[in-house]
N, C-alpha and C positions, 0 to 999 in steps of 0.2 A: 416177176422180169421174164420178159417173152424174146428180148434181145441177147442171144448169146454170147457177143463181144461182151455186154455186160458181165453175163453171167460168168466168164472166166475172169473178167475182172476182179470181181467181190472176191473169187475163192485164196485169192494172196494178200487178201488184206488181214489176216490173222484173227480172224474173230476168234470169240470166245468159244462157238462151236456151230457145225454145219444146221443144226437144230435150230438156232438161234435166227437164221438166216431165211428158214422154211417157214418159221413161225411167223415172220416177219414179213414177210408174199402174201400168208394168208389174208393179215389185215392193216397195212400199208398202202396205200395208191402212190404212183409220181403226182408230187405239186402237194403232199399234203401238209399240211402245219399240224405238229404233234406237241402236245404238253408232256415235258417230261419228271415223272415225279422225283424229286432226288433231297435223299435224305444225308446223303454225304457217307453214309456206311458203304459197306466193301460190292454189296449187291444192286445199289442203286447208281453210285459211279462207274461199275463198270459193264451196265447195259448205257450210261450216258455217252461213256467212250465207243462201245461199239455201235451205237445209234450214229454217231460223229463221222467214223469210218464210212457209211452206207450212205452218208447224208448228200452227197451231191448225185450218187448212182440210183440214187430214189427223187431225188430234186426235193425232198422234204425243208419245212422249214421249223427246227428244233426252238422251244420255247422252255424253260427249266423252271419249275414252282417247287418252293420248299415252303415248309411251315413248322414254323419255332412254337413249339407244344406249352413251351415254359415250367416243362417239369425237371430240368436237370441244371436249374440257376447258369451257372458260368458255361457248364458243356451245351446247353441248349444255346445260348450265343456263339460259341466256336462252330457247331454246325453249319449254323447259318453261313460266319464268315468264312467259314472252310469253302462251302458252295459257291456262295459268290463269286469267291477268288477265282475257283476254277473257271466261271460264266467269265469274267472278265479276263484271264487267258486265254481260253479259247474263243472270245469275240461270239458269245451266245445272250440270247435275250435271259433276264433273271427276275424271279416275280417272289415275292417273300409274303407273305401274313405270320403275326403274332396273336398266338390265340392262346386265353385260360382255360387251358383244358379242366385243372378241376375245378372251376369257378361251373364249369357247363356240365360236369360230371354229378355234381351237387345238385345244382338247380332241374337238373332232368331224372335225377334219381338212375342213373348209371352209373355203371364203373368206368375207372380212369382209360380202360382198352377200348372199352364202345364210343365213350365223348373224343377222345383222338381220332378214332377210325371217322366219326361221322362230320368231325371239322376239318377231317384232311381230304374227304371225298367232298364235301363241299365246296370250299376251297379251290383246288381239285376242276370241278364241273363249272364253279365261274368262270375262273381264268378259261377254259374250253370255251364257254359259251362267248364271252367278249373278243376273244382272237379268233373266231368262228373256224376253231380248229375241228379237224373230223375225231382223234382218239387222242387221248389220256393214256400216257407209257408207264407200268408200273414194275416192278422189279422183282416180285414173287418168284419164288423158284419152285425147285421139285421140294425142296423139305417142309417150305412153308407150307408145300398143298397139303402134304402127311400132316402135319402138325393142325393144320386146319379140319381134315377130316377128324382128327382126335376128339377137338373140339366141338364140333357140331354132335359127335353120337355121344359126347356125354352128358350135351344139352338137350337130348331127343331127340335129333331129327332123324327125316327119313333116308330112303336109298337115293336120294337125290346126296346126301352127303356124303357118300360114296362115290360119288364122282367127283369127288375133290374140286379144286380151282378151275376152271375154264378160259384157253387159251385168250377167248374174248367175250366178255360181259357188257352187251349195251356199246356204251364208247371208251370201256378201257380193256386194256391190254396187256398181254403177260407176254412179254416175246422169252422171256427166263423160265419157262414152266417146268420147260424140261431139262433144266440144268439145274445140275446141283450143287450146293453151299461150295463144298470141297471145290471143287470146279471154278466155282466164280475166286474164291480165296486164292486160288493156287493161280490162275489167268491175272490176277492183280499182282499176285507176287513176281511173276515171269515176265510182267510189261512195266515195271516199276510204276505201277500205279498207283497213288495214295489216296486214304481212306482213315474215316474216324470209326470208333468205336464208341457206341453206343454202350454205357452203363447200365443202364437199365435192361439191357437183355441176359443178364446175367441175375437179375435181381428173383426168387422163388416165388414172390408174393401175385407177379402175375401168372394166370393160369397158363397162357401158350408156354412161359419159360420153364414151368414145372413139366411140362410134354417134351418139351424139345434136351432140357438135362436130365431127365430122369428116368421119364416112361419111354421116349423113341430110342433113350440110349439104352436101356433092360432088350428090347428088342434084337438091337442091333448086335447085342454081346450072345444073342440066341443065331442071327441069321446078319451077316454084315452086308446081305444083299437087300434087307428089309425094303428100306426106299423106292429103290427100282422096282421090289416086288409087287409093291403097294401103287407105286405107277402103273404099273399093266392090270392091276386088278381096276383099278380108276377108268381106265381107256374100256375098258368092259364093260365093267358098269354104264360108263358115260353113255353107249352104244345100247344099252338095254335099255337105260332110261330113256334113250329117245325115242326107239322102238314102239316103248307105253306109252310115251306122248302123244303119238302120233297115234296110236288107236285108241286113246282117250277124247283129242280133239274129232276124230272121226264119226264118236257116238256124237259127239257135242254138236257136231253138223247138220246131224241127224233125227235127233232128239231131244234136241234142245231149243223151245218154243220163245221169242221175244227174249231171248238172250238170257233169262231168269226163275225159267219153270225147266223142269226135267218131268218128262213121261215114265211115270211109276211104271205099266206093264213094261216097260223097253226095259229102264234102267233096273231093275228086279234081274235080269238075266244077266246081267255081267257079272263076272268072279269077282269078289273084294276087292282083290286087288287094281283092279281097273273103276270100282265104285270110287274107292281113294283115291283111285287118280284126276276122276273126272270133278270130282267136289272141290280138289283140291286149284284145279285148274280154275274154276268157276269162281271159287273166293277169291281170286289172284287177280285173274284177266276181268271179269265181270263187275263184283263188287268193289275190286282196287285194294284189296286187304294185305298189307304187309307180311312177303309168305313166312315172316321171323315170328308171326302174330296168329298163324295158322299151325296149332297141334294135331296130335292124333285123337285126345277127346272128343275134338271140336268137330273133326272129320267124322269118328262114331257117333256122336250124337247125331247129326243131321241124315247117314243112315238109318238110324235106330226108329227116323221118323217114317219108315217104309214100315214097321209094325205099330204104329200108332192109329186111332183115331182121327177123322178129320176133324182140319183145323186145330191139330195139337199144333207146338211151335216152341222153337227151342231161341235163344237171343245169341249170335255168333259174338258182337259186341256194340258197343254201347247204340251205334245206330244200323247192326244190321242183322237181320233176322232170317231164321226158313219157317216156314211153316207149310203144311200139309193139309188134299183139297184132297178129294175124291179120286183124281185121277193124276196130281201131280206134285211134285216137292217145289215151293216158289223161295225165289230169294226175294226177299223185299231188300230191298239197298236204303243207305242215306234215311232209314228208318227212325223215326223222332218225332215222337209222341205230343204232341202240343194242347193242353187246355186251352178251349177258347168259350169266352160269355157272351151273350147280349142281355145286355139289360128292356125289362118294359116298359112302355109308353102308352097310357091306354088311349088307342084311335090312334096312332101312331104306327104306318107302314115299316117294317124291319124285313133286309134282304140277308135272308143268312147259307154263306153263302155254301158252308159242307152240305147244303141237300137242293141247293140252288133254286130255292123259292122264297117269294117272299109271305109274312107273317103278320096279323093284324089280332090287334087281343081287343075285345069291344063290351059294353052294358048290353049293347045295343043288337037286337036278335037277326035285327033286316038291317046290319048294316052297306049302305052301297061303295061297291068297290069299280074299280076301274076293270075288271075282270069277271065276266059271268059266271069262268069256269074255274068253280074253288071248290074246297071241303070246307066243311061247318059243323064245330062241333063242340058240344057247351062241356063247361066244366067248374067248380068250386073252389074258391082262394079265399082265405080267413084275411088276409092282408097284400093286395096289388102289388104294394112298394116291396114286398119280398120274393114277388115272381121274377125268375129269370129263364133263359133258353141257354143250354151248355150242351159240353159233350158227355156222351155214354162212360161212365165210369165201372170198373170191374165191382161187384155187389152192389148195383143199385138195384132196386125191387120198384113192382109196380100195384097197388091195391086195386082188387078187382071184389070188394066188397066182403060181406062176412059170410057168406057160402064158398066161396074159392079163393077168397084171402088173398095175402103178398105174392107176386111172382116175380122168380128173378131173373131182369131184362136179360141176361145171357142166357138164359136157357129159351127165352123170344127168339133170339137173335138165332140158336142151333139151330129151333126147328124149323126158322126160315131159311138156312144154309147159308146165313152172313158168313162169307170168311173173315180171316182174324185180320186182315188187311180194311176191309172197307168199315169194320168196327171204329174203325179212327173217326167214320164220319156221323155214326150213329149219334141223332140230334135229340137232345130231350125237352121236355119241360116241364121245371122244376120249383116249388116252395122254399124256401127257406133253404136254396142251393142243397139240401136233401134229400126230401120228397118227393120223389116223381108223379109226375101227372098224366103226361102224355109222352109217348116215343113218336117225331113226329116224321118220320123216316114211312111209318108206315100208320101211318093218322090212329094209331092206338092211344087210347085214353081210361084212363082213372073212372070209376062211377060214385067214388067218393064223397058224397054229398056233405061236404062241411065247409059254412062261410058263407062269401056270395057268391053268386052263379053269374060268368062270364062266359064271353063265346071268343070261339078261335077261329079266324079264317085261314086259309093255309092255301097259296095260289102261285 
């Protein structure tokens, strides 16, 4: 707010904290529509009441969103009714969705906590889009931030976990992030603000509650100022995290080709800290892999490719992989190897999409074609009905006579320096789906003379 008169008026609104107003000015602008997530607990109700106090000064429109998670029977319904009553009294728009959290958790193989979080944020985002709102305000506070740090550390998260919960994360804002749970409770008591208690917050079967009631309790016994100290550490770590990100992005801008290839010569010069950071950013930003699915081992395996031979690769997940060439580490996004087959019909032209060429198999040694530029090779086959064209498979071999015997096609491709990615389009002529007669990409054929003589024309 640039207008000094408005700022002076805001000082007398009895807001929960000066930091709340400072935070709000960083993420909310005049005439914005704001979705406010209200569960009915002290945190979210206090947030709503503070937003209502500054509403006319910021000229914002408020829409309250509530999710009934169907986890606590009558208590869940009580919360929904409570929040709706507040909205009716304050004449605020209210939207609610009832979800079956247990069913969603079971169907997706995730915890109740994770299921509730996903369903809640999915609903909030849909309401935001529907109402063309700029932001979603949630009531996470200082204590939530510290609890989240512990949860992430337990799950093996990196330095970003120590940076805590950010004030702004895409469309989500947290104006209470610098305010403690004790301050919020005291504010509600002093201002006669009613709220409801969620009985599940006391159940130790949930990881967050164990940390809240047991772990942090011990730390506060040692140092009562523990939460504040952690928040100061978060600020320091967050600044250093941003600094490292900037260094990594600068490297990516200069040394990543076509958004998915890292120059090995330059990458090797980086410290291990920046190597990890560069890989993580590429996986998140370029391959669009969820940050929660990127762990230390995956990043280490990619970095280890630096010490591997050419064409070594690793699977990052089902659809993405990284492989090493002579000069680069290449990230292949949306990788999905698909088998292909083409049945052979005598004297019928077949277009092979993978090699962008036409194929004709014939008994005629001098077949008239509509193209004078072609490759012709004879081969032998016992039963033409069992002849087909398909993709190369690991383990395929081709026979080069009694003297030379069989040779693995994989070895031929290595000799010709065919990259891992390009091997997806290697096309072979095979008998009975197993015995390879020829590699069509390179016009390499077996000289095994068994069965009837045929000719293949490639153009």
